[in-house]
N, C-alpha and C positions, 0 to 999 in steps of 0.2 A: 697396260695392253689389254683389247678386247678379250673377252673369255673365248669367243669361237676363233679368233686369230690365234690366241695361244694354244687352243686344241689342235688346230691345224699346224701348227708349226710343230708342235711335239709329234704328232702322227708323221709328219714329213722327215723329221729327225730319227725317229724310230725306224721308220721304213729304209732310210738310207742305211743305218748301222745294222739293219737285219741281213744286208746284201752280202753274200759269201766274199765280195772282193774288196768290202771296206777295210780300210786300216786305220787305226786311232788317228786322229787329227788333233791339232791345236784349234782355238776358236777362229783364228784367222785364216787356216786353211778351211774350215768348214763355212765361213762367210762367203770365201771367194766359189767355193764348191756350189753352194746355193744362191749365189747371185745376189748376196745382200751388201748393200753398200755400207762403207764405214758409219754413216750417221746413223744406221739402225742396227749397228753391232751391239749395243746395250740391251734392245729387245731380245737379240739372239742369246745373248748371257743370261736374261732372265728365264728363259725358255730352258735353256740348259741348266740352270739352277733348279728350277722345279722338277726336273726330270731326276737330276741326284737325288733331292728330298724323297722323292716317291719312290726311289730304289731301281729305277729302270735304267739309269745310265751310271757310268763311275767315270772319274777322272784320274788320270795316274798323277805322279810326283811332277813329271815334266808337263802337265798342263794339257794332256792328251786325252781327249774323250772317247768313250767305248762302249759297247753294250753292256749292261751289268750282267755278270754270269751268276747263275744259282748258287747261293751261298749255304753251306752246310752249317748247322748248329744242332745243339742239343738244348733239351729243355723238358719240362714235365706236361704231359698230356692232360688236358680237362675236357673230358666228352660232355658234349650236350643232349640232353633227352631226344632231341628231334633229329639226332643223327650226325651232326657235325661236331666240331672240336675246335680248340684252342691249345695253343702249346706257349709255356710261359719260358721265356729265354732270359737266362740271367744277365742282367747288364741292358736288356731291352726294355723300354718303358711299356711298351705295348704288345700284347699277346700276339702271335701270328695265327691266322686264320686256316683252317684245315678242313676242306669239303668232305662230305660223306664218302666219295669214291676214292679218297686219298689217305684214307686211315688205315687200311690194311687190317693187320690182326691186333692193332694196338689196344688197349683198354685203359679206362679212366685211371688217373695217377702214375701210369708208366713213365718211366724216363725214356725218352726216345730220340732218335737222331733224325732229323728233317733235313729237307732240301727247301729251300726258301726261294720261290720264285715270283717275281713281280707280276700280278696280276694285270692284264691288259684292261685298259679303260676305268679301272677302279683305283682310288688311293691306297686302299690297304693290300699288302702283300700276302699272298698265299703260301702254304707250304703242303709238301708231301713227305709222309712219313717213310722213311727207307729202312729204318731199324729199330726193333725195341732193345735198350739197353739194358735197362732194369724192370723187372715185372713186380707190379705193385699189389697184384691181386693173386697170390697161390692159392688163397681159399674164397670162396663168396657164400653169403648168407641169401637164402631165398625161399621160396615156397614151392614144394614138390608138387609136380601133377603127373599122374599115371596114365599112360597110353597103353595100347594092347601089347606091345612088345618091348616097348622101351618107356623111359621117362623123361621129363625134362624139368628144369628148376628156373621160375622165373625170379631174378635177382631183386633184391630188395632195393638197391641202388639204381636209381632210374638212369644214372648215367652208365651203367654197364648196358651196352646197347643190344645184347643178344642173349636168348634164354641159354642154359647150360644142357647140352644133351646128355642124357644118363643112360648108358647101355643097360641091357636086360642083366640082371644080376649083380649091378653095381648100385643098387637102390638101399641096401642095408635094411630092408623091410619097411621103408617110407612107404606111406599112402598120400592119396591126393589130399592136400591141406596141411601137411606137415612142414613145419618150419625146419629147415635143415641147413647144415654145414657141408658145402660141397669142397673136395681136393680137386683142381683142376689137373688133368693129364695132358690135355691139349688146348691150344689158345685158339686153334680155328685158322681161319683164312679166308681168302676169296670164296663166297658163296658156302662157306661152311662154319657151322656153329662152334665155339669153345665145346670142349667134351670135359666129363668128369666124374668122379664117384662120391657118393653120399659118405661121408665121414662121421657125420654124428646127426642126431635127430634132436631138436631142441623143444620139441612138443608139437600139439596141433595148433592152428592159427587161433582156434576158439579158446584154447586153454588161458586161465588167468596167467598173467605175467609174461607168457611167450613173447608177445610184441615188442616188450620193453628189452628182453633178454636178447632177441634178434639184432635190435640196435646196439645193443652193448657190444656184441661180438662183431657186427658188421665195422664198427667204429674202431675196433680193437682196444676197447677200455678195459682195464683190468678189473677182474673179479675177486681179487683176494691179494694177500701178501704174502711174500717168500719167508719161510721160517725163520731166516736169518733177521729180516726186518722185524718180525714179531716178538724174535728173542731180545733185540735191541730196546723195543718199546716196552717189553714186560722189566726190563732193567732199570726203567726211568721210574722214579717214586711216585706214589699216588698222591702225597701230599708233600708239604713243605714242613720240616720239623723246624723248632724255634732255634735250634743250634745252627742248621743250615743257613736259616735266614740271617743270623748274626755274622756269620762267616761271610755271606754275600756282601752286607753291609759294610763290613770291614774292609772288602774289596772295592769300596768305592761306591755302592748303589745308596740312591737317596731312600730314606723310608718315608713314603707317602700314604701310609696306613692310616693317618689320621685325617687324610682330606676326605669329606663327604662326596662319595663315588657311586656312579650307577651305571650298569649296562641297560641299553635299549636296542631290542630286537624283536624278531617275529616271535608269534607264539610258539612255533615249532623248532626255533634256533636251539641247538646244543653246543655248538662250536663256538662260545663267545670270545672272539679276539679283541675287542676294543672296549674301554669303558671311557666315561668322561666326568669329568669335575669342573666347578664353576663357582666363581665367587665375583663380586666387585667391591670397589672402593675407590673413593675421591682421592687421588694423588696429585700435588701441585695444581690443584683448581681443577682438574678434569677427571672424568669418570672413567677407570680402567676396569676391564673384565680380565680375570686371571683365568684363562682356558686352560686344561689340561686333558690331553687325548693321550689315554694310556693302551699300549698294544703289547699283548701277551710276547713274552720273549722265548720265542719257539726256539731260535738258536743256540739257547743255553743248553739244550736238550737233544736237538739235530745238529750233531756237529759235522763239520766239513769233511766229506770223504767217507762217512759212515755209511751203512747199508741203509739208514734211514734216509740219509741224505741222497743217495744215489736214486732211492726209489721215488723220493719227492721230485727230485729234478725230472726223471723220466715221465711221471705223471703230470708234471708243470702246473696242474691245478685241480680243485675239487670240481666234479661235475654234478650237477643237481638236475637229475632227471624227474619226471612228474611222480614216479612212486618210490623213488630212492635217491639216496647221495651215493657218490663214488668218492670218497675222501681222499685228498692228497697224503695225509697222515693216519695212522691207525687210530682208531677210537680211543684208546688208552692215552693217546696224547692230546687229540683234537678236543675230546669231551671230557678230559680229565685234567692232567697237571697244566696244560696249555691253555686250558678255558679259564677265563676270568669268572669264576663261580661265586654265586654271593656268599658272604662270609668265610671265604678261605683266603689265605695268603698266597700270594701268586708273584713271580718274578716278571718285570714287564721293562719295555722301552716307553718312555714317557715325553711328549713334546709338550712343554710348558709355555704357553703364549700370553703375552699381555696386549690386550686390543683396546685401541680408544674407541672414542665415540663416533668416529669416521671409520672405522673399520680398519684401520692400519695397524699391523701389528708392530708394535713399538720395539717389542724386546722377546726374546724366547731363549729357550733351554732345551738341549736334547740330552736326556739322562738316562743311564739304568736305574730301575727302581724296585721297591716292593711295594705291592698295593693290596688293597683288601675292599672288595666291592661291597657296599652297605645294601644295595638291592638290585635283584635282577627284575628289571621293568620290560613290558612289551610296548610295541609302537600303539596298539589300540588304546591301552589304559592311559598312556602319556598324551595321546591325542585327547583323551577325554577330559584330562586335567587342563589341557592347554584351550580346550573349547569351554570350559567350565560346565561340563557334564558331570554324570554319575562316575566316580573311579573308586579303585580299591582303598579301604580305610587307611592301610599299611603305607600309602603314598602320601598321606596327609602332610608327614614332616619334610617331605622332599618338596612340595608344592612351590615354595617361594624358590628356591635354587632352580626347578623347571622353568619358571616363568621368567627368572633372569636368563636361564640359557637361551630361551626364544627371543629374547631382546637380543641378545649377542648374537645369535645366528641370523635374525632379521639384518642387523648393521653388516655383517659379513656377506651377505647374499646382496643387499642394496650395491654395496662397493664392488662386488664381482658383476652383477648386471651392468652397473654404470660404464665399467670397462668393455662391455661387449659379449659377456659369456651367454651361450646359447643353453636354454634350458628346456629340453624335450620332455615334456609332461604330458605324455600320453599312456593310457593305461596298459599294463601287461597283463598277461592272461594267469589266472589262476584256476587249475583243474581239482576238483574235489573227487575222489575215489570212494568207492565202498569197500567192503572188507575183501572182495575178491578182484580188486584191481579194475572195476568196471566204472567209468566216468559217471558219476550222477549229477554233477553240476559244473558248468563252465561259466565263469564271470570275470570281468575285468578287476585286476588287481590294483587299486589306485594308491598313490602317495597321499599322506596327509601331513599335518604340521610337524608330527613327531618324526617322520621319516625324514622330511626335509631339515630338521634340525641336525640330524645326525649326519645326513650328507654334508651340510654346511660345515661342520665341525671336521669331518673326515678332508674334506678338500682344503680346509686351512692348514691341517697338519701336513698333508702331501706337498701343499706348495711351500711351506715353510723349510720342510726337509730338503726338498730339491734345491731350492734356491741356496740353503746353507752349503750343501755339498758341491753345488756348481761352482761357488766362489772359493772355495777351498781346493778347486782343482783336482780332485781325488778320482779314481776310476769309480764309476756309479752307474746304475740303471735308471733310466727315464722312461716316463710314459708320453709318449709323444704323438701328437696329432696333425698331420700335415694339411696345408691348404686344401681345399677342393679343387678337383680338375676343372679346367676352364669349360670343357665342352659339356660336362655333367652339369654345370651350374647353368651353362647356356640353355641346355635341354629343360632343368628345371624352370628356369625363367619362363620358357614357353608354357610349361603345363601351368604355373600358376596363373599366368596372364588369362587362362581360359575361365579362372575364377575372379577375374577383377582385381588380382594384385601383381605387385611388380617388386622387383629388389634392383637396386642400384650398384653397378660394378664400378671401381674405378681402376683405369689402366687394364680393363679385363680381369681384375681380381676381386674377389668379394671378401669384405671386412665382416667378421663374426657379428658385429653389431647391427649389420643389416639384416642378417638371417633372424637375429634376436627381435628386431622390429617387425619384420614380417610375422614371426609367431605370436608377438603381442597383437598384431591386426586381426590373426585367424583365432585368437581365444575366445571361447564360448560360442563360435559359430559351428554349424553342422559339419563343416569341412575340416575342422580342428584337428582331428585324429588322424585324418587321411593326409593332410599337408604336412604334418610333423612327420609321418613316416616316410613320405615322398622327399621330405629335406633331409632326413638322416640317411636317405638312400643314395642321396647326391653327394654325400661326403666321403671322405678316405677313412678307412679303419684306423682306430688307435693302435699303437704297437709299441713294444718295448725297444728301446735304442741304447745306445752306450753315450750318444749325443745329445745335448740338450737343446732341441730344435724348436721347443713350444709346444704348446696344445691350444689348436686353433678353436674348437668347440667351447673351451672354457677361457679363451683369450688370456691365456696364461703364458708368460714366459717360461716359467719353471714348474715341472710338475713330476711327480714319480707315484709310485705305488708302495707306500709304508704301512697301510693299516690292516693288512690281512694276511700274516705269516703263517696262518694256519691252513688256508686255502689257496694261496699263491705263492710260487716259488720265488719270482723275482722279489717280492717283499722281503721273503726269508733270507735271500742273497743280499739285499742291502743292510738288513738288520746286523750281517756278520760284518760288514764293511764299518758300519757306524760304532758296533762295539770295539773293533779292534782299533778304531780311530780313536775313540773315548780313553781307551786304556793306552795310548801310546804305542801300539803293537803294529803301525802301518809303515813300516820302514821301506826301502826301495825294493827288497826282495817280495814282499807281500804285494806291494803297487804293481810290481810286474807281472805277478801272479794273477791279479785281478784283472789286469790289461789284456792278458792272454785269453782268459775264459768267458769274460763278460759278453763280448759279441756273439759269442755261440749260446750262451744263456739266454739272450734277448732274443735271438732268432727262433730259438727251440720253444721258448714259453710263448711267444706270439702264435706259434704255429699249433700249440697245444691250446691255447685259448680258442682260437678259431675252431679247431676240432671239437672241444667241448661244447661250444656253442651250437655247432651244426646238429650235434647229437640232442642237445635239449630241444631244438625247433624239431627235430624227427619225432621225438617222443610226443611233444605237445600234438604234433599233427596227427600222429597214430591215435592218439586218445580223442582228439575232435572227430575224426572220421568215425571211430566206434561210437562215439556219443550220437552222432547224427544219423547211424545206422538205423537207430530206432526212432527216429523222427521223419523218416520218408513221409512225403504227402502233407507235411505240415507246411505252413506259410509265415514267413517273417519279413520284416522291413528291414532294409540294408542299405548301404551305399556303394556306389561302384568304386572300387580299389585300383583297379588296374585295367588296361584295355590294349588287345592284340589283334592282329589280322585274323585269329582263329577263335575268338571270343572275348569275353570279359570278365572279371572277378568283382564278386560281391563279398563285402565284408558285413556282418552282423554285428550288433551291438555287444555280443558276448567276445568278439574277436575270431570267431568261427568264420573262415573264408571259402567259398567255394566259387565253381566255373558255370557260367553260362556259354554254351558252345555255339557259334554261327550256325553250324550244321543243325541245331535244333530250332533255330528261329526260321521257320518256314513260311512265315507270312510275308516275307520279303527277302530281296537279295542284298545283303549288306557289305559296304566297303569301308575298309580301314583308312582313314585319314592320320597318318603317322604324325603330322605338323599339330594336330589339335586334339590328339589321342581320343578319336572317338569313331563309333561305327555308324554308318548312315545307310539308311535304306533306300536304294534307288528308284522305288516306285513311290513310296509313302513318304518318304523324307525323313522317317522316325529316326531319332537319334539317340544313342547311349553313349554316355561321356563320363570322364572321370568326375567323381564327386557327386554324381546323380543321385539322388534318393529312388529306391525301387523296391517294390515288393516282389518276393520271389516264392516260390515253392520249392522244397526239397526234392528230387527226384531221382538220386541215386548216391551211394557213399562206397566207394570201393575201397576195402581195407588192403588189397594188394599193392594198389597204385597210390594209396593214400590221398585220394581225390575224391571232392565232394561236387556233385553237380547240381545246378538249380537251372530253374526256367521261370522268367517273369510270369506273373499271374496271368497277365493279359494274353499271353501266348498260349495259354492251356486250352 
């Protein structure tokens, strides 16, 4: 049916059903009323189906069609800095849009009751917030500003859409520029801002560390441990006694202390939860690599239901901020008895894999073990060994093993890439602070041969453990990554077409190998970093689940997180399951117990991971703004990394991103072309588009809003 005719018929049916005297009718009655002949009834059915799909009409069990009534639902409100918002309703795939005039007094994160009303003339339904069920924001972190007779606080969270009014006498001595905690006393309403009182002054915005402390508070990140947790940690041994080890071995642990074994981490790392060992030999005429991935046995010390366990579960993950680490476990454990420190006996869970020349893991064994790391190594020094550059003399005896490790890693990687795994190899950000917490350098933190080697080994262990426990059909936690949303991939296809690239979809779906091919084609091009990020944004977030549904990005049927129990609670949880299974303790009662708790553990761990990621991004953003404050007026070369109707973003080589606002481009009137992701001048035809190289000057850096403003040099 023609689109215009379809639209016409829809409007006719909606107009009919909106009449007060309309009563629900079957399709035959509607056809007669609208004078539609029998042979055109299929067209009518198609129109009715389309209206049902859009939520504008409904059909009863008896097949009678009627106007859809407003549906009431509940969900979590997510505000947008530009004034509108969305409500995530459980069981609904798509969030519901809430226009600015229908938000009422709801704030970001609130659980709200909504009335869903199909929006006229558009596909997407809209909602009106009718009631706030649960308030997410009893306190707000922000910057205090003093007026003559009152004060107000600008929230750090840009999704909190209103400043907080502070009545005279409720400011607790705060002055303009203080970072404060505000206790809300009123949530405001129509034409009225929320109101509160200052409950704590964190310090002045210019004081060292206050910016990060504000983010810690805003995200509700823990700043210390309860006494009960510290008491349990203190009761853990600092070292293993020989007698203790003998007892452990008698309980069935494998003694792997004679294996040549190393840890390879960053220079600053203190919680060393993984070690690797490798040897190779020819068996039955083929080369076999014996790879050992040895993971700290944290669950031996953090017992289920203990104060340590409850605290670790609540935190979910360690959080790595730019100037501090907020660990999941107290330092006595994470840097002590649970850290695989050089020259110290440690308890571990080991995944011992035999790998052939094609990268197939031909056999494996998962066991409780005792290990002793021969050398604590760094990525930088190991990379120097592999690049045949200058390296520390104490590494000399390990050189043959390290080179064999790279051989095995390359074989594993080749096999993984052959099945279609996607490798997003773009630089992360490394921010170096001075002694007062001020950023003195920002540079890309790039992967090297040593970091890739460890990644390959950890991936192999995670896949091996996941497949083993999947086929045992035991309750388990998996790390899953769903296929990308079809609409997002379509939009991504439009974006890359502007750069002269394309991706092939089969039946509307993307195979990971297609994304891998694309990233291979853009490798070493000026647009590589940009397109890699855009590709990543087009994908869904990985999460923890109890069902093994596969990992799209890795093109893996089985995947879990086994390798970091010091800093991730899901890893700690599956270590318990593995240990109980190895010791024969997974009876019906324990299986039922894990089946009951793992769903909640998966959901909570996924949520805590997202919160940690957001907090880490916010601290990076804060330090980048602080860094650029001292570079106002300087010029840099960058690349356009995002285009909107109100301006475009430019990313510099050091990963700092700033915005060029359309309002600042006074040489022409620029129109946003959404299909091509570009801004084009009406008079000059000048174009700013995604991926374009551009020279800019820094014109402003707003520490309050965490925004950096640029201007193209030719616009100055």
